[in-house]
C-alpha positions in Angstrom: -26.2 -13.4 10.3 -25.1 -15.3 13.4 -24.6 -12.1 15.4 -27.0 -10.9 18.1 -27.6 -7.2 17.7 -29.3 -6.1 20.9 -28.4 -2.5 20.8 -31.3 -0.4 19.5 -28.9 2.1 17.8 -27.2 -0.7 15.9 -30.5 -2.1 14.7 -31.7 1.3 13.6 -28.4 1.9 11.8 -28.6 -1.3 9.8 -32.3 -0.7 9.1 -31.6 2.9 7.9 -29.4 2.0 4.9 -31.3 0.3 2.0 -29.2 -1.6 -0.5 -29.2 0.2 -3.8 -28.6 -0.8 -7.4 -24.9 -0.5 -8.2 -21.5 -1.7 -7.2 -20.3 -1.8 -3.6 -16.6 -1.9 -2.9 -16.4 -3.5 0.5 -13.3 -3.8 2.7 -12.9 -7.1 4.6 -10.7 -8.1 7.6 -7.0 -8.5 6.9 -6.8 -11.3 9.5 -9.1 -11.0 12.5 -12.7 -11.6 11.3 -13.8 -9.4 14.2 -12.7 -6.4 12.3 -15.6 -6.6 9.8 -17.9 -3.6 10.1 -21.6 -3.9 10.8 -22.4 -2.0 7.6 -20.3 -4.4 5.6 -22.1 -7.3 7.0 -25.4 -5.7 6.1 -24.4 -5.0 2.5 -22.8 -8.4 1.9 -26.0 -10.1 3.2 -28.3 -8.1 1.0 -26.6 -7.6 -2.3 -27.5 -10.0 -5.2 -23.9 -11.1 -5.8 -20.4 -10.9 -4.3 -17.4 -10.8 -6.5 -14.3 -12.2 -4.8 -10.7 -13.3 -5.6 -11.0 -16.8 -4.1 -14.3 -18.3 -3.1 -12.6 -20.6 -0.7 -11.1 -17.7 1.2 -14.2 -15.6 1.1 -16.4 -18.5 2.3 -14.6 -18.4 5.6 -16.0 -14.9 6.1 -19.5 -15.5 4.8 -19.9 -18.8 6.6 -18.7 -17.2 9.9 -21.5 -14.6 9.7 -24.2 -16.7 8.0 -24.1 -14.7 4.8 -25.9 -16.7 2.1 -25.2 -14.4 -0.9 -23.7 -16.2 -3.9 -20.0 -15.8 -4.5 -18.4 -15.4 -8.0 -14.7 -15.5 -8.7 -13.3 -12.2 -9.9 -9.5 -12.1 -10.2 -6.7 -10.9 -12.5 -7.0 -14.0 -14.8 -10.8 -13.5 -15.6 -11.6 -9.9 -14.8 -11.4 -8.6 -18.4 -13.8 -11.3 -19.7 -16.1 -11.0 -16.6 -16.7 -7.2 -16.7 -19.3 -7.2 -19.6 -21.6 -9.7 -17.9 -21.2 -7.9 -14.5 -22.0 -4.6 -16.1 -25.1 -6.1 -17.7 -26.3 -7.5 -14.3 -25.9 -4.1 -12.6 -27.7 -2.4 -15.5 -30.6 -4.8 -15.2 -31.1 -3.6 -11.6 -29.0 -5.9 -9.5 -26.7 -4.8 -6.6 -23.2 -6.3 -6.6 -20.4 -6.2 -4.0 -16.7 -6.7 -4.7 -14.3 -7.9 -2.0 -10.7 -9.0 -1.9 -9.2 -11.9 0.1 -8.2 -9.3 2.7 -8.4 -5.6 3.1 -9.7 -3.0 0.7 -10.4 -4.1 -2.9 -8.6 -2.5 -5.8 -5.5 -1.8 -3.7 -3.0 -4.2 -5.2 -6.0 -6.2 -6.5 -8.1 -6.3 -9.7 -11.2 -4.1 -10.0 -10.1 -0.7 -11.1 -11.2 -1.4 -14.7 -14.7 -2.4 -13.4 -15.0 0.8 -11.4 -13.9 2.9 -14.4 -16.5 1.3 -16.6 -19.2 1.7 -14.0 -18.4 5.4 -13.8 -18.4 5.7 -17.6 -21.9 4.2 -17.6 -23.2 6.4 -14.8 -23.6 3.4 -12.4 -23.6 4.0 -8.7 -20.3 3.0 -7.0 -20.3 2.9 -3.2 -17.1 2.5 -1.0 -17.4 0.9 2.4 -14.3 1.7 4.4 -12.7 -0.9 6.7 -9.4 -2.6 7.5 -6.3 -1.5 5.6 -2.9 -3.3 6.1 -1.1 -0.2 4.9 -2.6 2.2 7.5 -2.7 -0.3 10.3 1.1 -1.1 9.8 2.1 2.5 9.4 0.6 3.6 12.7 2.8 1.0 14.4 5.9 2.6 13.0 8.4 4.4 15.3 8.7 7.1 12.5 5.1 7.6 11.6 4.4 11.2 10.7 1.9 13.2 8.7 2.4 11.5 5.4 3.4 8.2 3.8 3.6 6.6 0.3 2.2 3.2 -0.5 4.0 1.3 -3.4 2.3 -2.1 -3.3 4.6 -5.2 -3.7 8.3 -4.5 -4.0 9.4 -5.1 -7.7 10.9 -8.5 -8.4 12.8 -7.4 -11.6 16.2 -6.1 -10.6 16.1 -3.1 -13.1 12.6 -2.1 -11.8 13.8 -2.6 -8.2 16.7 -0.3 -8.7 14.5 2.3 -10.4 12.1 2.0 -7.4 14.8 2.7 -4.9 16.1 5.7 -6.9 12.5 7.1 -6.8 12.0 6.7 -3.1 15.5 8.1 -2.3 14.0 11.4 -3.4 11.1 11.1 -1.1 10.8 12.8 2.3 8.0 10.5 3.6 7.9 6.9 4.7 7.4 4.3 2.0 5.3 1.2 2.5 5.5 -2.1 0.7 3.9 -5.5 0.7 6.1 -8.6 0.4 5.7 -12.4 0.5 7.4 -14.5 3.3 9.3 -16.4 0.6 11.0 -13.3 -0.7 11.3 -11.0 2.3 14.9 -11.7 3.2 16.1 -11.4 -0.5 14.1 -8.1 -0.8 15.5 -6.6 2.5 19.1 -7.7 1.5 18.6 -5.9 -1.8 17.3 -2.7 -0.2 20.1 -2.8 2.4 22.7 -3.0 -0.4 21.3 -0.3 -2.6 19.3 2.0 -0.3 21.2 1.7 3.0 20.7 0.5 6.6 17.8 2.8 7.4 15.1 2.3 10.0 12.3 -0.1 9.1 9.0 -1.2 10.5 8.4 -4.9 9.8 4.9 -6.2 10.3 3.8 -9.8 10.0 0.5 -11.5 10.5 -1.2 -8.2 11.4 -4.3 -8.6 13.6 -3.8 -12.3 13.8 -2.8 -14.5 16.8 0.9 -14.5 15.9 1.1 -10.8 15.0 4.7 -9.5 15.0 6.0 -5.9 14.8 9.7 -5.0 14.7 10.9 -1.4 14.7 14.6 -1.5 14.0 17.3 -1.2 11.3 17.1 -3.2 8.1 20.3 -5.1 9.1 18.8 -6.1 12.4 15.6 -7.3 10.9 17.5 -9.4 8.3 19.6 -11.0 11.0 16.5 -11.9 13.0 14.7 -13.4 10.0 17.8 -15.4 8.9 17.9 -17.2 12.3 14.4 -18.6 11.7 13.7 -22.0 10.1 10.6 -20.6 8.3 8.9 -17.3 7.8 5.1 -17.4 7.6 2.3 -14.9 7.1 1.4 -11.8 5.2 4.1 -9.1 5.5 4.1 -5.3 5.3 7.1 -3.1 5.8 7.7 0.6 6.0 11.0 2.4 5.2 12.1 5.5 7.0 13.0 8.2 4.4 16.6 9.0 4.0 15.8 12.7 3.5 14.3 14.9 6.2 11.3 16.8 5.0 12.4 19.7 7.2 15.8 20.1 5.5 16.1 23.4 3.7 16.5 23.0 0.0 19.3 24.9 -1.6 18.4 27.0 -4.7 20.3 27.0 -8.0 21.4 30.5 -7.3 22.9 29.6 -4.0 24.6 26.6 -5.5 26.3 28.8 -8.1 27.3 31.3 -5.4 28.8 28.6 -3.2 30.5 26.9 -6.2 32.2 30.3 -7.1 33.7 30.4 -3.6 34.9 26.8 -3.8 36.4 27.3 -7.3 38.4 30.2 -5.9 39.8 27.9 -3.2 41.2 25.6 -6.0 38.6 22.8 -6.2 37.4 21.5 -9.5 33.7 21.1 -10.6 33.6 17.4 -9.8 34.8 17.9 -6.3 32.5 20.8 -5.7 29.5 18.8 -7.0 30.3 16.0 -4.5 30.6 18.5 -1.6 27.3 20.3 -2.3 25.5 17.0 -3.0 26.6 15.7 0.4 26.0 18.8 2.4 22.6 19.7 1.0 21.2 16.3 0.0 20.9 17.1 -3.7 21.8 15.1 -6.7 25.5 15.2 -7.5 24.6 14.8 -11.2 22.2 17.7 -11.1 24.8 20.0 -9.4 27.5 19.0 -11.9 25.3 19.7 -14.9 24.2 23.1 -13.5 27.9 24.1 -13.0 28.9 22.9 -16.4 26.0 24.8 -18.0 26.9 27.9 -16.1 30.5 27.7 -17.2 29.6 27.5 -20.9 
């Protein structure tokens, strides 16, 4: 490695861990190569083989730190065919690391099948923590709280996208997505039209020289992006939940009691369902079906 490690503790730390036979899942920087961990450098330097998505991308990392370990492509197009030979290598006593182009492997990347097979064959699997675009983006959000939900790339199919939005409308925590610069405006327009103008945290080129973070409404972010000639870089965005996790949920019993009062005031079931849905943030359809069932 091209790094001078003068600190005695660091030297002892790297010396302490011996590379074992098995599979190492190693997180790599999401932009700034300085985010690589010392332990990751040690493992990548000492394993027998590194599985990576794109050898051209991974060589930027290995060349930077003088890592001579052989790189082998492992991506969604060849992973199924590659797994048997990888398994055989590990079973013969070799140590193999798997990395992605950026961030933590397996998350939105191939590899889950390999880990499953390793577990089934009692092969050691080690996870080396490191950079995560999801977490790093979420902590920059103006609405970061105790919980969030990561949903990978936003669906491209309209039917799936609508289904996704219906799902997250029921969530009381922030939802995080990845998106490409070519599709981000179209995606945000779609979310604005079908989800609403909620608060959003837009993060681009995280940890890199041109890092950008915008905490604003979806409409505001869309307007800013549409004024640009070109949008570049990796993008992560987080949506603020429409529902407040502190909102008290109304029970079916209370819905029926309230509906009885509203029925006596002359309102019909359809109108009552709309009122209860709006006031207590519950599904209008569910309220309507409950009232119809109770009436029968």
